[in-house]
C-alpha positions, 0 to 999 in steps of 0.5 A: 501477177497470177493469184496462187492457184495452189492455195485455191481450194475446190469444192463441189457444192460445198464438199472438197474436191481434188486438185488445185486451180481449175484443173480439178473442176469438172469439164462440164456445164454448170455454175461456179462461185468464187469465195474470199478467205472470210467466206464472202461471195465474190462472184457467180458465173456460168459456163458449158465448160467449167474447167475451161471458163475458170481457167480464163478467169485465172489467166485474167489475173495478169491484167491490172483492174477490177477482176485482178482485185477480185481473183487475188482475194479468192480463196475457194472455187465451188462448183455446181455441175449441170446436166446442160446449159439451160440449167446452168443458165437458170441456176446462175440467174437464181443464184445471182438474185438471191446471193448478191455476189460482190462483183456480179454487176448485172442481174444482181438484184431482182428489180421491179419491172414495168409493162404496158396497159391500154387505157381510154384517152380523150376523143376515144384514143387508147393510150399505152400506159407504163404500169409497175407490176405488184411486188410478188405478182406472177407472170401469169398473163401476156403483158405488153413488154417487160421494162426495167423502169417507166422511162424505158417503157415510155422510150419504147413507146416513142420509138413505136410511135416514130416507126409506125407514124403514131401520134405522140400527142393522142398517145399521151406522150406530149401535151399541147393542142392541134397538130403535133410536131411529127405531123408537121414533119409528115411523120403523123398520119393526123390523128391530132389534126383530125385526119385519122379516126380514133378507130383506125389509130387504135388499130394501128397502135394494137398492131405496133404493140403486138410485137411487144406482147410476151407469151401467155403461159400456154400449159394447165398448171406447172411443168417439168423440163427434162434436160439430159446430158448427151454424153455425160462427163465425169462429175456431170448429172445425167438428168436435171428436172427444171420446175416451171410454173406460170414462167416462174422458175422454181428450181432444178432437181435431180429427182423428178419427185422433188421437181414436182413438189417444187412445182407445187409451190406458188409461183414467184415474182416477175423475173424478166431474165428467167422469162427469156432463158425458159422462152428461148429453151422452149423455142429451140426445143432443147428439152422434154416437156412433162406435166408436173402432176402426172408426168404426162408428156406435153407437146411444145406449143413454141417449137419453131414458132418465132413470131409475136413476142420480142425482147424489150428493154 
């Protein structure tokens, strides 16, 4: 059973669009929203082809289950065309967190994030300690990973200890005295048995954690990411300006002066998803970079650089 597409209204940023079902949607990148008859937001999604993606949703209404229930409540589809995939990714991520759609399970609420900080421990051994980001703090430094919970941060430490032969006991991951259990299995180099000096263990710990380090913000102040559609389709913006400050996404705009004003605002709280979206775009060289204040073209320090930072849980 399919939803009655003839009764589904189409809008673009709230304004009526001609057509019925998915056929009236533009075939370009963008974000779409599903609303029910009462105007409640059901779902937010993104695609490089809005028409095709929404069509696949409507076909899925034939299969009983959660999505079928959502689609039979569907009364209006709103589209937000974007110049490219980066804008669609950023807008979808921001919309899910700000608008809390009923059927989006992942990314729905901004969550408190954890990172690791090195602190002195007994005997001169450094201990990585999970630390929660304070509410509202921007991602301006280069923390040792981003994690959705203290438990995930600790589990990552245990994985690194097993991989690199670090001692879980001197890292503070297990209690007791004398050689640790991994030492008995020859998987620890003996920091707990007095066979590895603290300086050597600390050096190996720093090396193991280097791959968890997030990239520090490499620009002086805010920047604008200029994204252009190679061949704009009907209804698609030719260009969008994405304002970013200290890894905080400040919004996407059709006019550069509007983006510049948004970039002047204080950066928002840490957002792990936005960080990885932006870092991926910079690494691929998808967009041109400009200083928000002056409009001057900027070099891309991440172009062709894939070492160092790695995804964390």
